[in-house]
C-alpha positions in Angstrom: 123.9 103.2 70.4 122.9 104.9 67.3 120.1 107.5 67.2 117.6 105.1 65.6 118.1 102.4 68.3 117.7 104.8 71.2 114.6 106.2 69.6 113.2 102.6 69.3 114.0 101.8 73.0 112.3 105.1 74.1 109.4 104.2 72.0 109.1 100.6 73.2 109.2 101.9 76.8 106.3 104.4 76.2 104.3 101.7 74.5 104.7 99.3 77.6 103.9 102.2 80.1 100.8 103.1 78.1 99.8 99.5 77.9 100.2 98.9 81.7 98.4 102.2 82.5 95.4 101.0 80.2 95.3 97.7 81.8 95.4 98.9 85.3 92.8 101.7 84.5 90.3 99.1 83.2 91.0 96.9 86.2 90.5 99.6 88.6 87.1 100.7 86.9 86.1 96.8 86.9 86.9 96.7 90.7 84.7 99.8 91.3 81.8 98.4 89.3 82.3 95.3 91.4 82.1 97.0 94.7 79.2 99.0 93.6 77.3 95.8 92.7 78.1 94.2 96.1 77.0 97.4 97.9 73.7 97.0 96.1 73.4 93.5 97.1 73.6 91.9 93.7 76.2 89.2 93.9 78.3 88.7 90.8 79.7 85.1 90.8 
């Protein structure tokens, strides 16, 4: 493994982690909004 390839691997891992975090965060926020709407009685189909 050369220095360049290891750096690329680490960068890719970071990118993947960041992507999954963003995805899960947005899903989490969406779920919270859905729950709030249901509490208020507005059904979202």
